[in-house]
Every structure is written in C-alpha cells, then in structure tokens.
C-alpha positions as CSV (number, residue, x, y, z in Angstrom):
1,M,23.4,-11.7,-14.0
2,F,25.9,-9.2,-12.5
3,E,23.2,-6.3,-12.6
4,A,21.0,-8.5,-10.5
5,L,23.5,-8.8,-7.8
6,A,24.4,-5.5,-7.8
7,A,20.9,-4.3,-7.4
8,A,20.5,-6.8,-4.6
9,T,23.3,-5.6,-2.9
10,T,22.6,-2.1,-2.9
11,I,18.6,-2.5,-1.8
12,L,19.4,-4.7,1.0
13,L,22.2,-2.1,1.9
14,L,19.7,0.7,1.8
15,D,16.6,-0.9,3.4
16,Q,19.0,-2.3,6.3
17,G,20.7,1.4,6.9
18,S,17.3,3.0,6.8
19,K,16.3,0.8,9.5
20,K,19.4,1.5,11.7
21,W,19.2,5.3,10.7
22,I,15.5,5.2,12.1
23,E,16.5,3.6,15.2
24,L,18.4,6.9,16.1
25,P,16.7,8.9,19.1
26,T,14.6,11.3,16.6
27,R,12.7,8.5,15.4
28,W,10.1,10.5,13.2
29,T,10.2,13.3,10.6
30,T,8.1,15.1,8.2
31,L,8.5,15.0,4.3
32,G,5.8,18.0,4.1
33,F,2.4,16.7,3.7
34,V,3.1,13.5,1.7
35,A,4.7,11.3,4.0
36,R,6.2,10.9,7.4
37,I,9.1,8.7,8.6
38,R,8.9,7.1,11.8
39,Y,9.8,4.0,13.8
40,V,7.3,1.2,13.7
41,E,7.3,-2.3,14.6
42,N,5.3,-4.6,12.5
43,R,5.4,-7.6,15.5
44,K,3.4,-11.0,14.2
45,D,2.7,-14.0,16.5
46,A,4.1,-16.1,13.9
47,Y,7.8,-14.5,13.9
48,Q,8.0,-15.4,17.2
49,R,8.0,-19.3,16.1
50,A,11.0,-20.7,14.8
51,S,9.4,-23.3,12.5
52,V,7.5,-20.2,10.8
53,R,11.0,-18.4,10.6
54,V,12.4,-21.5,9.1
55,T,9.4,-22.1,6.5
56,M,9.9,-18.6,5.6
57,L,13.5,-19.0,5.1
58,L,12.8,-22.0,2.9
59,A,10.0,-20.3,0.9
60,W,12.8,-17.2,0.2
61,F,15.6,-19.9,-1.6
62,A,12.7,-21.8,-3.1
63,A,11.9,-18.4,-4.8
64,L,15.7,-17.9,-5.6
65,L,16.1,-21.4,-7.2
66,S,12.9,-20.8,-9.2
67,I,14.2,-17.9,-10.7
68,A,17.3,-19.5,-11.2
69,L,15.9,-22.3,-13.2
70,L,13.2,-20.0,-15.2
71,Y,16.6,-18.0,-16.1
72,R,18.3,-20.8,-17.1
73,S,15.7,-22.3,-19.2
74,G,16.2,-19.2,-21.8
75,D,12.4,-18.4,-21.9
76,W,12.1,-16.0,-18.9
77,F,13.4,-13.1,-17.4
78,Q,16.3,-12.3,-20.2
79,T,16.6,-8.7,-20.2
80,R,18.8,-6.4,-17.9
81,A,15.5,-5.0,-16.6
82,A,13.9,-8.2,-15.4
83,L,17.0,-9.1,-13.6
84,V,17.4,-5.8,-11.6
85,G,13.9,-6.4,-10.6
86,L,14.4,-9.9,-9.6
87,G,17.3,-8.3,-7.8
88,F,15.5,-5.7,-6.0
89,A,12.3,-8.4,-5.0
90,L,14.8,-10.9,-3.6
91,A,17.0,-8.3,-1.6
92,G,13.5,-7.0,-0.3
93,A,12.4,-10.2,0.8
94,A,15.8,-10.7,2.5
95,G,15.8,-7.3,4.3
96,N,12.3,-8.3,5.8
97,L,13.9,-11.7,6.7
98,L,16.7,-10.3,8.3
99,D,14.4,-8.5,10.4
100,I,12.5,-11.3,11.5
101,F,15.3,-13.4,12.4
102,R,17.2,-10.7,14.4
103,R,14.4,-8.6,15.9
104,R,11.6,-10.8,15.6
105,C,9.8,-8.3,14.1
106,V,9.8,-6.0,10.5
107,V,10.7,-2.3,11.1
108,D,8.5,-0.2,8.9
109,L,9.1,3.6,8.7
110,I,7.7,5.1,5.8
111,D,4.2,6.5,6.7
112,L,1.6,8.0,4.2
113,G,-1.3,8.5,6.4
114,W,-3.6,6.8,3.7
115,W,-1.8,3.7,3.8
116,P,-0.2,0.8,6.4
117,V,3.3,2.1,7.5
118,F,6.0,0.2,5.1
119,N,9.9,0.1,4.5
120,L,12.2,0.2,1.4
121,A,12.2,-3.6,1.5
122,D,8.8,-3.6,0.8
123,V,8.9,-1.2,-2.0
124,A,11.6,-3.1,-3.6
125,I,9.2,-6.5,-3.4
126,V,6.6,-4.9,-5.1
127,G,8.4,-2.6,-7.6
128,G,11.0,-5.2,-8.4
129,L,8.2,-7.7,-9.4
130,A,6.4,-5.1,-11.3
131,L,9.4,-4.4,-13.3
132,A,10.3,-8.1,-13.9
133,F,7.3,-9.2,-15.1
134,F,6.1,-6.0,-17.1
135,E,9.6,-6.7,-18.8
136,Q,8.5,-10.2,-19.2
137,V,4.9,-9.3,-20.8
138,R,6.7,-6.7,-22.9
139,T,9.4,-8.9,-24.6
C-alpha cells in the first residue's frame, strides 16, 4: 500500500508543479514537431456550481473507498503494479479536482495538435487505470 501512496504523492506534486510552471510569463514552448506546451484553461459551466464540485469530490471519495474495499477483499489489486496504477489514477483525479476547487477550471498544457489539450493528471488517470486493470487481468 506504501507504493500506491508514494506514486500518488509523486503524481500530485508533478501535476500541480507543471500547472504552476505553465503559468509563468512564457506560457508555451515546442518539443520539436511532436508536441507543444501551452497554457489552456478548460472551463465548464458545471465547475462553477458548488453542488457539482461537491458531487465530484464525493465521487472521488467513493472511488477511494471502493478501491480500499476491493483490495481488502484479497481478490483485487493485490500486485504492486496494480496499486501503483491506482495511486496514479486517484492522484490524477485529485489534481484535476484541486484545479476545479481552486480555479473553477482545469489547467491543461500538453498539445499534440491532433488530440485535445491535456495535462499530467489526465495521463495519470488513463495510464494508472490501464496499468491497474491490465495487472488485474494478467494475474
């Protein structure tokens, strides 16, 4: 379980740090022809409503509780890789939730040109869940 906590802390710090960095005066840079780093605020009307924000927070806690119960059952997410993946996913969701609560928007910064702009939290959510469920299916 320590691995999940360490993974979550690392991802949350990297996500929030990258969002602070992108707010600096130079808001964009290119990484060759592969990607561009630029500041984008993903604003949704729903993020402005307190009831929606509280519901999202409750859903995050429900996911955390569900994972804990599945882990304690002894049948799910028992490998180190699965726990790290779940830590990534929960931290990514927490990073975006922090944005929604503090800024009323999600800060995105990775632009591939052919895909919607996203952030490290989004990568952690998708990659973490893929890792956790791949490990679950594999074992």
